[in-house]
KELONU-817572 format. One line per field, with one value per atom (N, C-alpha, C): residue number from 0; x, y, z; residue in three letters. Coordinates in Angstrom, 2 decimals, always signed. Layout:
BEGIN
i = NUM | ... $
east = X | ... $
north = Y | ... $
up = Z | ... $
aa = Ala | ... $
This chain:
BEGIN
i = 0 | 0 | 0 | 1 | 1 | 1 | 2 | 2 | 2 | 3 | 3 | 3 | 4 | 4 | 4 | 5 | 5 | 5 | 6 | 6 | 6 | 7 | 7 | 7 | 8 | 8 | 8 | 9 | 9 | 9 | 10 | 10 | 10 | 11 | 11 | 11 | 12 | 12 | 12 | 13 | 13 | 13 | 14 | 14 | 14 | 15 | 15 | 15 | 16 | 16 | 16 | 17 | 17 | 17 | 18 | 18 | 18 | 19 | 19 | 19 | 20 | 20 | 20 | 21 | 21 | 21 | 22 | 22 | 22 | 23 | 23 | 23 | 24 | 24 | 24 | 25 | 25 | 25 | 26 | 26 | 26 | 27 | 27 | 27 | 28 | 28 | 28 | 29 | 29 | 29 | 30 | 30 | 30 | 31 | 31 | 31 | 32 | 32 | 32 | 33 | 33 | 33 | 34 | 34 | 34 | 35 | 35 | 35 | 36 | 36 | 36 | 37 | 37 | 37 | 38 | 38 | 38 | 39 | 39 | 39 | 40 | 40 | 40 | 41 | 41 | 41 | 42 | 42 | 42 | 43 | 43 | 43 | 44 | 44 | 44 | 45 | 45 | 45 | 46 | 46 | 46 | 47 | 47 | 47 | 48 | 48 | 48 | 49 | 49 | 49 | 50 | 50 | 50 | 51 | 51 | 51 | 52 | 52 | 52 | 53 | 53 | 53 | 54 | 54 | 54 | 55 | 55 | 55 | 56 | 56 | 56 | 57 | 57 | 57 | 58 | 58 | 58 | 59 | 59 | 59 | 60 | 60 | 60 | 61 | 61 | 61 | 62 | 62 | 62 | 63 | 63 | 63 | 64 | 64 | 64 | 65 | 65 | 65 | 66 | 66 | 66 | 67 | 67 | 67 | 68 | 68 | 68 | 69 | 69 | 69 | 70 | 70 | 70 | 71 | 71 | 71 | 72 | 72 | 72 | 73 | 73 | 73 | 74 | 74 | 74 | 75 | 75 | 75 | 76 | 76 | 76 | 77 | 77 | 77 | 78 | 78 | 78 | 79 | 79 | 79 | 80 | 80 | 80 | 81 | 81 | 81 | 82 | 82 | 82 | 83 | 83 | 83 | 84 | 84 | 84 | 85 | 85 | 85 | 86 | 86 | 86 | 87 | 87 | 87 | 88 | 88 | 88 | 89 | 89 | 89 | 90 | 90 | 90 | 91 | 91 | 91 | 92 | 92 | 92 | 93 | 93 | 93 | 94 | 94 | 94 | 95 | 95 | 95 | 96 | 96 | 96 | 97 | 97 | 97 | 98 | 98 | 98 | 99 | 99 | 99 | 100 | 100 | 100 | 101 | 101 | 101 | 102 | 102 | 102 | 103 | 103 | 103 | 104 | 104 | 104 | 105 | 105 | 105 | 106 | 106 | 106 | 107 | 107 | 107 | 108 | 108 | 108 | 109 | 109 | 109 | 110 | 110 | 110 | 111 | 111 | 111 | 112 | 112 | 112 | 113 | 113 | 113 | 114 | 114 | 114 | 115 | 115 | 115 | 116 | 116 | 116 | 117 | 117 | 117 | 118 | 118 | 118 | 119 | 119 | 119 | 120 | 120 | 120 | 121 | 121 | 121 | 122 | 122 | 122 | 123 | 123 | 123 | 124 | 124 | 124 | 125 | 125 | 125 | 126 | 126 | 126 | 127 | 127 | 127 | 128 | 128 | 128 | 129 | 129 | 129 | 130 | 130 | 130 | 131 | 131 | 131 | 132 | 132 | 132 | 133 | 133 | 133 | 134 | 134 | 134 | 135 | 135 | 135 $
east = +0.84 | +0.05 | +0.97 | +0.58 | +1.36 | +0.72 | +1.45 | +1.00 | +1.68 | +2.41 | +3.15 | +2.23 | +2.69 | +1.88 | +2.76 | +2.17 | +2.87 | +2.44 | +3.39 | +3.10 | +3.99 | +3.55 | +4.40 | +5.34 | +4.89 | +5.76 | +6.76 | +6.74 | +7.74 | +7.07 | +7.72 | +7.23 | +7.66 | +6.62 | +6.84 | +6.42 | +7.08 | +6.79 | +5.47 | +4.96 | +3.66 | +3.22 | +1.96 | +1.55 | +1.64 | +2.31 | +2.46 | +3.67 | +3.60 | +4.75 | +4.74 | +5.83 | +5.91 | +5.83 | +4.86 | +4.75 | +5.52 | +5.47 | +6.09 | +5.74 | +6.75 | +6.58 | +7.92 | +7.90 | +9.22 | +10.18 | +9.66 | +10.51 | +11.29 | +10.73 | +11.48 | +12.30 | +12.46 | +13.27 | +14.73 | +15.05 | +16.42 | +16.89 | +18.07 | +18.66 | +18.55 | +18.95 | +18.88 | +17.53 | +16.52 | +15.12 | +14.74 | +15.13 | +14.92 | +15.55 | +16.78 | +17.44 | +16.68 | +16.17 | +15.36 | +14.06 | +13.42 | +12.24 | +12.53 | +13.65 | +14.06 | +14.21 | +14.95 | +15.23 | +13.98 | +12.89 | +11.62 | +10.72 | +11.24 | +10.49 | +9.73 | +9.99 | +9.35 | +9.79 | +8.77 | +9.17 | +9.56 | +9.42 | +9.83 | +9.70 | +10.20 | +10.18 | +9.69 | +8.73 | +8.26 | +8.90 | +9.73 | +10.38 | +9.34 | +9.62 | +8.78 | +8.78 | +7.71 | +7.60 | +8.49 | +9.08 | +9.72 | +8.71 | +8.42 | +7.38 | +7.94 | +7.09 | +7.53 | +8.02 | +7.50 | +7.89 | +9.37 | +9.82 | +11.17 | +12.10 | +11.58 | +12.44 | +12.71 | +11.68 | +11.83 | +12.56 | +12.82 | +13.50 | +14.96 | +15.69 | +17.17 | +17.88 | +18.39 | +19.08 | +20.69 | +21.06 | +22.45 | +22.72 | +21.71 | +21.83 | +23.10 | +23.85 | +25.00 | +24.74 | +23.75 | +23.40 | +22.44 | +22.74 | +21.97 | +21.09 | +19.86 | +19.01 | +18.09 | +17.46 | +16.50 | +15.32 | +15.27 | +14.12 | +14.47 | +15.71 | +16.09 | +16.36 | +16.24 | +16.39 | +17.67 | +18.78 | +20.08 | +20.14 | +19.73 | +19.70 | +18.82 | +17.64 | +16.70 | +17.35 | +17.98 | +18.62 | +19.73 | +20.50 | +21.54 | +20.90 | +19.79 | +19.12 | +18.61 | +17.94 | +17.56 | +18.80 | +19.83 | +21.04 | +21.61 | +21.73 | +22.21 | +21.42 | +20.03 | +19.12 | +19.27 | +19.19 | +19.28 | +20.58 | +21.70 | +22.93 | +23.00 | +22.15 | +22.17 | +21.11 | +20.12 | +19.11 | +19.01 | +18.34 | +18.17 | +16.67 | +15.90 | +14.45 | +14.32 | +13.15 | +12.91 | +12.73 | +13.21 | +13.12 | +12.16 | +11.08 | +10.09 | +10.25 | +10.61 | +10.60 | +9.26 | +9.04 | +7.76 | +7.91 | +7.27 | +7.25 | +5.87 | +5.76 | +4.45 | +4.43 | +3.60 | +3.54 | +2.27 | +2.45 | +1.23 | +1.07 | +2.09 | +1.96 | +2.32 | +2.07 | +2.33 | +3.89 | +4.63 | +6.04 | +6.95 | +6.50 | +7.41 | +8.07 | +7.48 | +8.19 | +8.77 | +8.38 | +8.65 | +10.15 | +10.85 | +12.32 | +13.00 | +12.51 | +13.12 | +13.02 | +11.87 | +11.60 | +12.74 | +13.38 | +14.53 | +15.74 | +15.87 | +17.10 | +16.82 | +15.58 | +15.25 | +15.53 | +15.18 | +15.50 | +17.01 | +17.77 | +19.27 | +19.85 | +19.22 | +19.68 | +19.49 | +18.69 | +18.53 | +17.14 | +16.17 | +14.86 | +14.32 | +13.73 | +13.11 | +11.75 | +11.10 | +9.78 | +9.59 | +8.54 | +8.22 | +6.72 | +6.41 | +5.06 | +4.80 | +3.73 | +3.31 | +2.31 | +2.68 | +1.71 | +1.00 | -0.34 | -1.18 | -2.12 | -2.38 | -3.34 | -3.94 | -5.14 | -5.75 | -6.51 | -6.12 | -6.80 | -8.06 | -9.23 | -10.39 | -10.91 | -11.19 | -11.74 | -13.27 | -13.88 | -15.24 | -15.83 | -16.52 | -16.99 | -18.06 | -18.65 | -19.72 | -19.27 | -18.01 | -17.40 | -17.35 | -17.97 | -17.90 | -16.50 | -16.20 | -14.89 | -14.74 | -15.85 | -15.75 | -15.05 | -15.36 | -14.61 | -13.14 | -12.86 | -11.42 | -10.67 | -11.22 | -10.54 | -10.49 | -11.44 | -11.41 | -10.37 | -10.12 | -9.11 | -7.75 | -7.47 | -6.14 | -6.15 | -7.22 | -7.23 | -7.00 | -7.65 | -7.52 | -6.11 | -5.48 | -4.17 | -3.05 | -3.29 | -2.16 | -2.77 $
north = -1.11 | +0.03 | +1.26 | +2.15 | +3.38 | +4.51 | +4.81 | +5.83 | +7.17 | +7.32 | +8.53 | +9.75 | +10.79 | +12.01 | +13.21 | +14.34 | +15.64 | +16.47 | +17.09 | +17.86 | +19.08 | +20.28 | +21.54 | +21.49 | +20.92 | +20.90 | +19.80 | +18.97 | +17.81 | +16.53 | +15.67 | +14.35 | +13.35 | +12.77 | +11.86 | +10.40 | +9.50 | +8.13 | +7.69 | +8.42 | +8.12 | +9.24 | +9.41 | +10.61 | +10.61 | +9.48 | +9.37 | +10.07 | +11.32 | +12.14 | +12.43 | +12.13 | +12.47 | +13.99 | +14.46 | +15.91 | +16.32 | +17.57 | +18.16 | +17.48 | +16.82 | +16.10 | +15.87 | +15.28 | +15.01 | +14.21 | +13.33 | +12.47 | +13.26 | +14.46 | +15.28 | +16.42 | +16.29 | +17.32 | +16.90 | +15.60 | +15.05 | +14.38 | +14.62 | +14.09 | +12.54 | +11.86 | +10.37 | +9.83 | +10.43 | +9.91 | +10.19 | +11.36 | +11.64 | +10.65 | +10.26 | +9.22 | +7.96 | +7.53 | +6.38 | +6.41 | +7.60 | +7.73 | +7.61 | +8.07 | +7.96 | +6.43 | +5.77 | +4.36 | +3.54 | +4.06 | +3.32 | +3.63 | +4.56 | +4.78 | +6.10 | +7.01 | +8.35 | +9.03 | +9.58 | +10.23 | +11.61 | +12.18 | +13.59 | +13.77 | +14.86 | +15.19 | +16.60 | +16.86 | +18.15 | +18.49 | +19.47 | +19.84 | +20.61 | +20.75 | +21.47 | +22.92 | +23.62 | +25.03 | +25.93 | +26.94 | +27.95 | +29.09 | +29.60 | +30.62 | +31.98 | +32.84 | +34.27 | +34.90 | +34.55 | +35.13 | +34.70 | +33.49 | +33.00 | +33.79 | +34.15 | +34.89 | +36.26 | +36.87 | +38.23 | +38.25 | +37.09 | +37.17 | +37.34 | +37.54 | +38.01 | +36.89 | +37.31 | +36.34 | +36.14 | +36.98 | +36.90 | +35.89 | +35.16 | +34.07 | +33.25 | +32.80 | +32.08 | +30.54 | +30.17 | +28.68 | +28.47 | +27.49 | +27.30 | +26.05 | +26.12 | +24.98 | +25.11 | +24.03 | +24.21 | +25.09 | +25.64 | +26.42 | +27.94 | +28.24 | +29.66 | +29.75 | +30.96 | +31.19 | +30.60 | +30.97 | +30.43 | +28.88 | +28.40 | +27.01 | +26.26 | +26.85 | +26.32 | +26.20 | +27.25 | +27.21 | +26.20 | +26.05 | +25.04 | +23.62 | +23.47 | +22.15 | +21.83 | +22.80 | +22.58 | +22.19 | +22.83 | +22.59 | +21.21 | +20.83 | +19.62 | +18.48 | +18.63 | +17.58 | +17.37 | +18.52 | +18.44 | +17.81 | +18.07 | +17.42 | +16.00 | +15.56 | +14.10 | +13.18 | +13.67 | +12.81 | +12.88 | +11.95 | +11.99 | +12.27 | +12.66 | +12.98 | +14.47 | +14.99 | +16.42 | +16.77 | +17.98 | +18.55 | +19.78 | +19.69 | +20.87 | +21.54 | +22.76 | +23.59 | +24.15 | +24.65 | +25.22 | +26.44 | +27.43 | +28.73 | +29.05 | +29.53 | +30.01 | +31.48 | +32.06 | +33.54 | +34.07 | +35.22 | +35.91 | +37.31 | +37.85 | +39.20 | +39.09 | +40.15 | +40.16 | +40.09 | +40.70 | +40.82 | +40.06 | +39.52 | +38.91 | +37.65 | +36.99 | +35.69 | +35.71 | +36.70 | +36.60 | +36.77 | +37.58 | +37.77 | +36.47 | +35.82 | +34.52 | +33.43 | +33.52 | +32.45 | +32.29 | +33.41 | +33.28 | +32.66 | +32.90 | +32.24 | +30.80 | +30.35 | +28.93 | +28.32 | +28.97 | +28.45 | +28.38 | +29.43 | +29.32 | +28.25 | +27.86 | +26.74 | +25.40 | +25.32 | +24.09 | +23.47 | +24.13 | +23.51 | +23.34 | +22.29 | +22.05 | +22.73 | +22.96 | +23.63 | +24.26 | +25.07 | +25.78 | +25.68 | +25.28 | +25.19 | +26.40 | +27.10 | +28.20 | +27.69 | +27.75 | +27.18 | +28.42 | +28.46 | +29.56 | +28.98 | +29.75 | +29.28 | +30.48 | +30.28 | +31.43 | +30.60 | +30.94 | +30.34 | +31.17 | +30.64 | +31.37 | +30.95 | +32.00 | +31.72 | +31.80 | +32.17 | +32.28 | +30.96 | +30.17 | +28.92 | +29.06 | +30.17 | +30.42 | +31.05 | +31.31 | +31.79 | +30.77 | +31.14 | +30.28 | +30.16 | +29.08 | +28.99 | +29.97 | +30.31 | +31.15 | +32.49 | +33.21 | +34.54 | +34.26 | +33.16 | +32.86 | +32.51 | +31.78 | +31.48 | +32.81 | +33.52 | +34.81 | +35.74 | +35.73 | +36.54 | +36.27 | +34.92 | +34.51 | +34.81 | +34.67 | +35.00 | +36.51 | +37.31 | +38.74 | +39.23 | +38.50 | +39.01 | +38.58 | +37.40 | +36.96 | +36.78 $
up = -0.03 | +0.01 | +0.03 | -0.87 | -0.97 | -0.03 | +0.99 | +2.00 | +1.79 | +0.73 | +0.40 | +0.50 | +1.20 | +1.28 | +1.28 | +1.12 | +1.07 | +2.26 | +2.98 | +4.10 | +4.15 | +4.14 | +4.18 | +2.97 | +1.81 | +0.68 | +0.72 | +1.71 | +1.85 | +1.46 | +0.74 | +0.31 | +1.43 | +2.03 | +3.11 | +2.80 | +3.34 | +3.10 | +3.57 | +4.66 | +5.21 | +6.10 | +6.44 | +7.21 | +8.76 | +9.31 | +10.74 | +11.23 | +11.45 | +11.86 | +13.38 | +14.02 | +15.42 | +15.61 | +16.37 | +16.63 | +17.77 | +18.14 | +19.23 | +20.52 | +21.08 | +22.32 | +22.98 | +24.18 | +24.81 | +23.97 | +23.12 | +22.19 | +21.23 | +20.85 | +19.88 | +20.44 | +21.80 | +22.50 | +22.56 | +22.47 | +22.69 | +21.41 | +21.04 | +19.81 | +19.83 | +20.99 | +21.07 | +20.73 | +21.26 | +20.98 | +19.45 | +18.98 | +17.64 | +16.67 | +16.98 | +16.20 | +16.27 | +17.43 | +17.63 | +16.81 | +16.83 | +16.01 | +14.52 | +14.09 | +12.64 | +12.33 | +13.23 | +13.05 | +13.01 | +13.73 | +13.86 | +12.61 | +11.71 | +10.49 | +10.40 | +11.34 | +11.28 | +10.02 | +9.22 | +7.95 | +8.04 | +9.19 | +9.48 | +11.10 | +11.51 | +13.05 | +13.12 | +14.07 | +14.34 | +15.78 | +15.83 | +17.10 | +17.97 | +19.18 | +20.19 | +19.76 | +20.21 | +19.86 | +20.68 | +20.01 | +20.77 | +20.84 | +22.09 | +22.25 | +22.11 | +21.51 | +21.31 | +22.57 | +23.70 | +25.00 | +25.26 | +24.85 | +25.01 | +24.02 | +22.78 | +21.88 | +22.44 | +23.11 | +23.67 | +24.95 | +25.59 | +26.89 | +26.61 | +27.65 | +27.61 | +26.77 | +25.53 | +24.79 | +25.12 | +26.09 | +26.52 | +27.62 | +27.90 | +28.94 | +28.57 | +29.60 | +29.36 | +29.28 | +30.08 | +29.99 | +28.87 | +27.95 | +26.80 | +26.98 | +26.44 | +26.40 | +25.19 | +24.76 | +23.63 | +23.91 | +25.15 | +25.50 | +25.41 | +25.02 | +24.76 | +23.31 | +22.74 | +21.27 | +20.70 | +21.27 | +20.72 | +20.82 | +21.98 | +22.15 | +21.22 | +20.85 | +19.92 | +18.55 | +18.18 | +16.82 | +16.78 | +17.91 | +17.94 | +17.85 | +18.56 | +18.57 | +17.08 | +16.47 | +15.06 | +14.21 | +14.28 | +13.49 | +13.81 | +15.10 | +15.55 | +14.96 | +15.13 | +14.67 | +13.15 | +12.45 | +10.94 | +10.52 | +11.15 | +10.76 | +11.10 | +11.93 | +12.49 | +11.86 | +11.15 | +10.68 | +9.15 | +8.55 | +7.07 | +6.68 | +7.65 | +7.36 | +7.60 | +7.06 | +7.29 | +8.72 | +9.03 | +10.38 | +10.37 | +11.03 | +11.10 | +12.45 | +12.30 | +13.58 | +13.86 | +15.05 | +15.44 | +16.20 | +15.82 | +16.54 | +17.00 | +18.27 | +18.74 | +18.71 | +17.91 | +17.83 | +18.42 | +19.04 | +19.63 | +19.08 | +18.42 | +17.90 | +16.33 | +15.71 | +14.25 | +13.99 | +14.70 | +14.37 | +15.29 | +16.46 | +17.44 | +16.96 | +16.02 | +15.68 | +14.31 | +13.42 | +11.95 | +11.70 | +12.45 | +12.21 | +12.63 | +13.69 | +14.16 | +13.15 | +12.38 | +11.41 | +10.43 | +9.99 | +9.05 | +9.71 | +10.95 | +11.75 | +11.77 | +11.98 | +12.05 | +10.63 | +9.64 | +8.24 | +8.08 | +8.53 | +8.43 | +9.20 | +10.32 | +11.22 | +10.53 | +9.43 | +8.70 | +8.72 | +9.30 | +9.30 | +7.89 | +7.61 | +6.27 | +6.12 | +7.24 | +7.22 | +8.60 | +8.65 | +9.82 | +10.17 | +11.38 | +11.80 | +12.65 | +12.38 | +13.16 | +14.18 | +15.42 | +16.51 | +17.08 | +16.77 | +17.28 | +18.28 | +19.24 | +20.28 | +20.95 | +21.49 | +22.32 | +23.47 | +24.75 | +25.80 | +26.22 | +25.76 | +26.13 | +27.41 | +28.28 | +29.60 | +29.66 | +28.43 | +28.35 | +27.72 | +28.47 | +28.00 | +26.87 | +26.74 | +25.83 | +24.48 | +24.34 | +23.14 | +22.11 | +20.92 | +19.76 | +19.15 | +18.55 | +17.91 | +16.69 | +16.02 | +14.74 | +15.10 | +16.11 | +16.36 | +16.69 | +17.29 | +17.60 | +16.33 | +15.44 | +14.13 | +13.30 | +13.36 | +12.54 | +13.09 | +14.44 | +14.98 | +14.33 | +14.27 | +13.64 | +12.19 | +11.50 | +10.01 | +9.83 | +10.61 | +10.46 | +10.84 | +11.87 | +12.26 | +11.28 | +10.71 | +9.74 | +8.40 $
aa = Met | Met | Met | Asp | Asp | Asp | Leu | Leu | Leu | Thr | Thr | Thr | Thr | Thr | Thr | Ser | Ser | Ser | Tyr | Tyr | Tyr | Leu | Leu | Leu | Gly | Gly | Gly | Leu | Leu | Leu | Lys | Lys | Lys | Leu | Leu | Leu | Ala | Ala | Ala | His | His | His | Pro | Pro | Pro | Leu | Leu | Leu | Val | Val | Val | Pro | Pro | Pro | Gly | Gly | Gly | Ala | Ala | Ala | Cys | Cys | Cys | Pro | Pro | Pro | Leu | Leu | Leu | Thr | Thr | Thr | Ala | Ala | Ala | Glu | Glu | Glu | Leu | Leu | Leu | Asp | Asp | Asp | Ser | Ser | Ser | Ile | Ile | Ile | Leu | Leu | Leu | Arg | Arg | Arg | Leu | Leu | Leu | Glu | Glu | Glu | Asp | Asp | Asp | Ala | Ala | Ala | Gly | Gly | Gly | Ala | Ala | Ala | Pro | Pro | Pro | Ala | Ala | Ala | Ile | Ile | Ile | Val | Val | Val | Leu | Leu | Leu | His | His | His | Ser | Ser | Ser | Leu | Leu | Leu | Phe | Phe | Phe | Glu | Glu | Glu | Glu | Glu | Glu | Gln | Gln | Gln | Ile | Ile | Ile | Ala | Ala | Ala | Ala | Ala | Ala | Asp | Asp | Asp | Pro | Pro | Pro | Leu | Leu | Leu | Arg | Arg | Arg | Thr | Thr | Thr | Glu | Glu | Glu | Arg | Arg | Arg | Ser | Ser | Ser | Pro | Pro | Pro | Leu | Leu | Leu | Asp | Asp | Asp | Pro | Pro | Pro | Val | Val | Val | Gly | Gly | Gly | Tyr | Tyr | Tyr | Leu | Leu | Leu | Glu | Glu | Glu | His | His | His | Val | Val | Val | Asn | Asn | Asn | Arg | Arg | Arg | Val | Val | Val | Lys | Lys | Lys | Glu | Glu | Glu | Ser | Ser | Ser | Val | Val | Val | His | His | His | Ile | Ile | Ile | Pro | Pro | Pro | Val | Val | Val | Ile | Ile | Ile | Ala | Ala | Ala | Ser | Ser | Ser | Leu | Leu | Leu | Asn | Asn | Asn | Gly | Gly | Gly | Thr | Thr | Thr | Thr | Thr | Thr | Asp | Asp | Asp | Glu | Glu | Glu | Gly | Gly | Gly | Trp | Trp | Trp | Thr | Thr | Thr | Ser | Ser | Ser | Phe | Phe | Phe | Ala | Ala | Ala | Gly | Gly | Gly | Leu | Leu | Leu | Val | Val | Val | Glu | Glu | Glu | Gln | Gln | Gln | Ala | Ala | Ala | Gly | Gly | Gly | Ala | Ala | Ala | Asp | Asp | Asp | Ala | Ala | Ala | Leu | Leu | Leu | Glu | Glu | Glu | Leu | Leu | Leu | Asn | Asn | Asn | Leu | Leu | Leu | Tyr | Tyr | Tyr | His | His | His | Leu | Leu | Leu | Ser | Ser | Ser | Thr | Thr | Thr | Asn | Asn | Asn | Leu | Leu | Leu | Trp | Trp | Trp | Thr | Thr | Thr | Ser | Ser | Ser | Val | Val | Val | Ala | Ala | Ala | Pro | Pro | Pro | Leu | Leu | Leu | Val | Val | Val | Gln | Gln | Gln | Arg | Arg | Arg | Phe | Phe | Phe | Val | Val | Val | Asp | Asp | Asp | Arg | Arg | Arg | Trp | Trp | Trp $
């Protein structure tokens, strides 16, 4: 059976792609996912608030902007499958300049992770979706 599919312009062997989760946070587990047949990897999201935080931090982790770019690069150099980075944006301009850096780090594609935590149980989904459409 041919399960070949296309996602974000990438041709994948099948549509079962490991999404952002603890398994895609560490290189060792990403390599195990590739060995198990994952057609691509979606890295965890870097949040706009993390991009805006102090970038001169000396301790690096995949949770700070420079550490995230290093993680993207390290993963891309280590696997033979597409690497999809993920940015969480809340404003029009807060994440867009960082998207180019993610591309330079080697990401094959970029997922834009949008969300809104509504505290009103009676709010319809339509206005929330329209908010994102109007914003971007």
